[in-house]
C-alpha positions in Angstrom: 34.4 43.2 -57.4 37.0 41.3 -55.5 39.2 42.6 -53.2 42.7 41.7 -53.9 44.7 40.3 -50.5 48.5 41.7 -50.3 50.6 38.9 -52.5 54.2 40.2 -50.8 55.3 38.5 -47.7 54.3 40.7 -44.5 54.7 39.9 -41.4 51.3 42.0 -40.1 48.2 42.6 -42.4 45.7 45.8 -42.7 42.1 44.6 -42.4 40.8 47.8 -43.7 42.9 48.1 -47.6 44.4 44.5 -46.9 48.1 46.6 -47.9 50.9 44.5 -45.7 52.8 45.8 -42.7 55.8 45.4 -40.9 56.4 43.4 -38.1 56.4 46.4 -35.5 53.5 48.8 -37.5 51.0 49.6 -34.8 48.8 51.3 -37.9 48.8 51.1 -42.1 51.4 53.5 -43.8 48.4 53.3 -46.4 45.7 54.0 -44.5 46.4 54.5 -41.1 44.0 52.2 -39.6 45.0 50.5 -36.3 43.2 47.3 -37.5 46.1 45.1 -38.2 46.7 41.2 -38.1 49.7 39.4 -37.7 50.1 36.4 -40.4 51.9 33.3 -39.6 52.3 32.4 -43.1 51.1 28.6 -44.4 51.2 26.6 -41.3 47.6 28.0 -39.7 44.8 27.1 -41.7 42.0 26.1 -39.6 39.4 29.2 -39.2 36.4 29.8 -37.1 33.9 32.2 -38.7 31.2 33.6 -35.9 28.9 36.5 -37.4 28.4 39.3 -34.8 25.3 39.0 -33.2 23.5 37.9 -36.2 20.3 37.9 -35.9 19.9 41.6 -34.7 22.9 43.0 -37.1 20.4 41.3 -39.9 18.0 43.4 -38.8 19.6 46.7 -38.1 21.4 46.6 -41.7 17.5 46.2 -42.9 16.6 49.1 -40.6 19.1 51.4 -40.5 17.0 53.9 -38.1 18.1 51.4 -35.8 21.9 51.5 -36.0 22.7 53.1 -32.7 19.7 51.7 -31.0 19.7 48.6 -28.5 17.8 45.7 -30.3 16.9 42.7 -29.0 15.5 39.6 -31.0 13.2 37.8 -28.9 10.0 36.3 -29.8 6.8 35.5 -27.0 6.7 38.9 -25.4 8.3 39.5 -22.0 8.2 35.8 -21.0 10.2 34.9 -24.1 13.8 34.5 -24.4 16.5 36.5 -26.0 18.0 34.7 -29.1 20.1 38.2 -30.0 21.0 41.0 -28.5 22.9 43.7 -30.2 26.3 44.9 -28.6 24.7 48.4 -27.7 22.5 46.4 -26.1 25.2 44.6 -24.1 26.1 47.3 -22.8 23.5 47.6 -20.3 23.8 44.2 -19.3 22.0 42.1 -21.7 22.9 38.7 -22.9 21.4 36.4 -25.1 19.3 33.7 -23.6 18.3 36.1 -21.4 14.6 36.2 -20.4 12.9 39.1 -22.3 11.7 40.5 -19.2 14.8 40.1 -16.9 16.6 42.0 -20.4 13.9 45.2 -20.5 14.4 45.9 -16.9 17.9 46.0 -18.1 17.6 48.0 -20.7 14.1 49.7 -21.3 14.6 51.6 -24.3 15.4 48.5 -26.2 13.9 47.3 -29.1 12.4 44.0 -29.4 11.4 42.2 -32.9 10.4 38.8 -33.6 12.6 36.4 -35.2 12.0 36.1 -38.7 14.0 32.7 -39.4 13.6 33.0 -43.0 15.5 36.1 -43.5 18.4 34.7 -41.5 19.1 31.3 -43.4 19.0 33.5 -46.7 21.7 35.9 -45.2 23.6 32.7 -44.0 23.5 30.8 -47.0 25.2 33.8 -49.4 27.2 34.2 -46.6 28.3 30.2 -46.7 28.7 30.3 -50.7 31.0 32.9 -50.2 33.2 30.4 -47.8 32.7 27.6 -50.0 34.8 30.0 -52.8 37.9 29.6 -50.9 37.8 26.1 -49.7 35.8 23.3 -49.6 36.1 22.3 -46.4 33.5 24.4 -44.4 31.7 23.2 -40.9 29.1 24.6 -40.3 28.2 25.1 -36.5 25.0 26.8 -36.5 23.3 29.6 -38.8 25.9 31.8 -37.6 29.3 30.4 -37.4 31.7 27.8 -39.6 35.0 25.9 -39.0 37.1 26.1 -42.5 40.0 24.4 -43.3 42.1 26.3 -46.0 45.2 23.9 -46.2 46.2 23.6 -49.7 44.0 26.6 -50.8 46.7 29.3 -51.2 47.1 28.9 -54.7 43.7 28.8 -55.1 42.7 32.1 -53.0 46.5 33.2 -54.7 47.8 34.3 -50.9 48.0 32.3 -47.2 44.9 31.6 -44.8 45.0 34.9 -43.0 45.2 37.9 -45.8 42.2 35.5 -47.2 39.9 35.3 -44.8 40.6 39.7 -44.2 39.9 39.8 -47.3 36.5 37.9 -47.0 35.6 39.3 -44.1 35.4 42.9 -45.5 33.4 41.5 -48.9 30.5 40.1 -46.5 30.5 43.5 -44.6 30.7 45.3 -48.0 28.1 43.2 -49.9 26.2 41.7 -47.4 26.3 43.6 -44.8 26.7 42.0 -41.4 30.4 41.4 -40.0 31.9 38.8 -38.9 34.8 37.7 -36.6 37.1 35.6 -37.3 39.6 32.9 -35.2 42.7 31.2 -37.0 45.0 28.6 -35.9 46.2 25.4 -36.4 43.0 23.3 -34.8 39.8 24.1 -34.3 39.7 24.3 -30.4 42.2 27.2 -31.0 40.2 28.8 -34.1 36.7 28.7 -31.9 38.9 30.2 -28.6 40.0 33.0 -31.1 37.3 34.0 -32.6 35.9 35.1 -29.5 38.6 37.3 -28.2 38.2 40.2 -30.3 34.6 41.1 -31.5 32.9 42.4 -33.0 34.8 42.5 -36.5 37.5 40.8 -35.2 40.6 38.9 -35.8 43.0 36.7 -33.6 45.6 34.6 -34.5 47.1 32.0 -32.1 50.4 30.7 -33.3 51.8 26.7 -32.5 54.5 28.5 -30.4 52.4 30.7 -28.2 49.7 28.7 -27.9 50.1 27.4 -24.6 51.4 30.7 -23.1 48.4 32.6 -24.7 46.2 29.4 -22.6 47.9 29.4 -19.3 45.7 32.0 -18.0 42.7 31.8 -19.0 39.8 29.7 -17.0 39.2 26.4 -17.6 35.5 27.5 -18.6 37.4 28.2 -21.7 38.0 24.9 -22.4 35.7 23.3 -25.1 32.8 21.4 -23.3 33.5 23.2 -20.0 30.1 24.3 -18.4 29.4 25.5 -15.3 29.5 22.2 -13.3 32.1 21.2 -14.8 34.3 23.9 -14.3 32.6 24.3 -10.6 34.4 20.9 -9.9 37.8 21.5 -11.4 37.8 24.3 -9.4 37.6 22.2 -6.2 40.2 19.8 -7.5 42.1 22.6 -8.1 42.4 23.6 -11.2 41.0 26.9 -12.0 42.9 28.0 -14.9 44.3 26.5 -17.9 48.0 26.5 -16.7 46.7 25.1 -13.7 46.0 21.6 -16.3 49.3 22.5 -18.5 51.4 21.8 -15.0 50.0 18.6 -14.6 50.9 15.1 -15.9 48.5 13.8 -17.8 47.7 10.1 -16.1 47.1 12.6 -13.1 44.5 14.3 -14.7 43.2 10.9 -15.9 43.4 9.3 -12.6 40.8 12.1 -11.0 38.5 13.0 -14.0 38.7 9.6 -16.6 38.9 9.2 -20.1 37.0 13.3 -20.2 40.3 14.8 -18.3 42.6 13.3 -20.7 40.3 15.6 -23.6 40.8 18.3 -21.2 44.4 17.6 -20.6 45.6 17.8 -24.3 43.4 21.1 -25.1 45.2 22.8 -22.3 48.2 21.8 -24.3 46.9 23.3 -27.4 46.4 19.9 -29.1 43.3 19.3 -30.9 43.2 16.9 -33.6 39.5 17.0 -34.6 38.8 17.6 -38.4 37.0 19.9 -40.3 34.5 17.8 -41.6 31.6 19.3 -44.1 29.6 16.4 -43.9 28.9 17.3 -40.1 25.2 15.1 -39.3 22.5 16.9 -37.9 22.1 15.2 -34.9 18.1 15.8 -34.0 15.2 18.0 -35.5 13.0 19.6 -32.8 10.2 22.2 -31.9 9.8 23.7 -28.9 6.8 26.7 -27.7 7.4 29.3 -25.1 3.9 30.0 -23.7 2.3 33.4 -22.5 1.4 32.2 -19.4 2.5 29.2 -17.7 0.0 26.4 -18.5 -0.7 23.1 -16.1 -3.6 21.9 -18.1 -3.0 18.1 -19.3 -5.1 18.6 -21.9 -3.6 22.0 -23.4 -0.5 20.7 -23.1 -1.2 17.5 -25.3 -2.4 19.9 -27.8 0.5 21.3 -28.3 2.4 19.0 -28.2 0.5 17.3 -31.1 1.5 20.1 -32.9 5.0 20.3 -32.6 5.1 16.6 -33.2 3.5 17.6 -36.8 6.4 20.2 -37.4 9.4 17.9 -36.6 7.8 15.2 -38.3 7.3 18.1 -41.5 11.3 19.2 -41.1 12.7 15.4 -40.9 10.9 14.8 -44.2 11.9 18.2 -45.7 15.4 16.8 -44.5 15.3 13.5 -45.8 15.6 12.0 -42.3 13.6 9.9 -40.1 13.6 9.4 -36.5 14.7 6.6 -34.3 14.3 7.9 -30.4 12.2 11.4 -29.3 12.7 13.6 -26.4 10.3 15.6 -24.6 11.8 18.7 -23.6 9.6 20.6 -20.6 10.7 23.9 -17.9 9.6 25.1 -15.5 8.3 28.3 -14.6 11.9 29.1 -12.5 13.8 27.7 -15.7 14.4 24.7 -14.4 14.4 21.9 -17.6 13.2 18.4 -17.5 14.2 16.0 -20.4 12.6 12.6 -20.9 13.7 10.6 -24.0 12.7 6.8 -25.6 14.9 5.3 -28.3 14.5 1.7 -30.0 11.2 2.6 -32.1 11.1 1.8 -36.0 12.4 5.1 -37.9 9.5 7.5 -38.8 8.8 10.4 -40.3 5.4 10.4 -39.3 4.1 13.1 -37.2 0.8 10.3 -34.9 3.8 8.0 -34.1 6.1 10.9 -32.8 2.9 11.5 -31.3 1.8 8.7 -29.5 5.9 8.2 -27.7 6.0 12.2 -26.7 2.6 11.9 -25.5 3.0 8.7 -22.5 6.1 10.9 -21.8 4.3 13.8 -21.0 1.6 11.4 -18.9 3.8 9.8 -17.3 5.0 13.6 -15.7 3.7 14.8 -12.3 -0.4 15.8 -13.0 -1.0 19.8 -12.1 2.9 20.5 -12.8 2.6 24.4 -14.7 5.5 24.7 -17.9 6.7 27.6 -19.8 7.8 25.5 -22.3 7.4 22.5 -24.2 9.4 20.9 -26.7 9.9 17.7 -29.0 13.2 16.9 -30.4 13.4 13.5 -32.9 17.2 11.8 -32.9 18.9 9.2 -33.9 18.3 10.0 -37.4 18.3 7.4 -39.8 17.8 8.1 -43.8 14.4 8.6 -45.4 14.1 5.4 -46.8 14.0 3.4 -43.8 11.1 5.5 -42.2 7.8 3.9 -41.4 8.5 0.3 -43.0 6.6 -2.5 -42.9 6.7 -5.4 -39.8 5.1 -8.3 -38.1 3.3 -6.3 -34.9 2.1 -3.2 -36.9 1.7 -4.4 -40.4 1.3 -2.7 -43.6 2.2 1.2 -43.2 1.0 2.3 -46.8 -2.4 3.5 -45.9 -0.9 5.2 -43.0 1.8 7.0 -45.0 -0.7 7.6 -47.9 -2.6 9.9 -45.3 0.1 11.7 -43.9 1.2 12.3 -47.7 -2.1 13.5 -48.8 -2.3 16.1 -44.9 1.2 17.2 -46.1 0.1 18.3 -49.2 -2.8 20.2 -48.8 -0.6 22.4 -46.1 2.5 22.9 -48.8 -0.8 24.6 -50.9 -2.9 26.1 -48.6 -0.8 26.5 -45.6 -0.6 25.0 -42.0 -3.6 26.3 -40.4 -5.9 24.3 -43.7 -5.8 21.4 -42.3 -5.7 20.0 -38.3 -6.1 17.2 -36.5 -9.3 17.5 -34.0 -7.2 17.2 -31.0 -5.0 20.3 -32.0 -7.9 22.6 -33.1 -8.5 25.1 -30.1 -9.6 28.4 -31.4 -9.0 30.3 -27.9 -6.0 28.5 -27.4 -3.3 30.8 -25.0 -1.1 33.5 -26.9 2.3 31.5 -27.6 6.1 31.4 -29.3 6.7 28.5 -31.2 10.1 27.7 -33.2 
């Protein structure tokens, strides 16, 4: 069953019954709902759809007894990190990316559940399939958010973007059991910004005429790509709000901040010409492990590194990609992050080649340093047919490739633990969380 959005012109739309409402309406005359959204017609067609507390929402859907409980999705015990927390938990001050131990101090009664990525991926695909029915221009940003460009889709959908998206949100909530928040505007930056203004179950619209005025009082931290360090720098230069940037001459901002200043100035004016691209490329493929207890033993770190390189190699093969660069990620007990990279080697999908690079990077680090997390990412990705070609230095790799393929085949058939390399094997290895 598909809900039918209002087909007649209207100024506002009821998100609960999809009835059209007058411009000054505060509640829907049909159902009494206050959840009304403005419709700006066919000029606004760029949307950002963001699932609300996605992992936790899926878990609550599958376990209704947790509906009113604070739920954290996290792995690795108290030393892990919160992947997602529900909105009940957020009232206690819990946030995503917070150490689980800290989250439990704020909310001792929270239910902590391990992540089930396979389940979340299935739900994500179901939502993505519904997006694809609205437009072929869907650009995923992560497992729980995407951009949509509905330009020219009014005829196929039977309505402009606002009622089409309201219908989509209602059907996802009814049929899939999770909620989404939607931002609608004329560019990607404003659509993404709008989707965060009214969570959860939100729907915010930013039109062209009101864009600069809506942006002006907001902190510069709301600009895409401005983190804490950049925000502090802008603050020192007297640019605390987006309005401060709007008042400045573009050349003056560029003189102070370089080309990055030009980008920020344009965003402050509501200018963002990036297109929604359904062919958004994967930038890297990674694996990381958070230890239950800090690890300073090089042998144990090396074992873990090999296991991660094998995971990355398997994920590269599954994605039809090969890596020409590798990054080693290390997080110290005080949560400081160290990244070490090497690039320029031949494209590969083979774990031993990735491990050789990663091991050299690890062994260059100071001995005796303890780490709470270690990770590996393959980057500078290339098509699989470029992987592990013969060269003048290392010669033909066909035997090595055949061996790796045989290992992969055995693991696919009997499980990842069916065959382990000697260096990675340690029955009494410390408890850890991998992803």
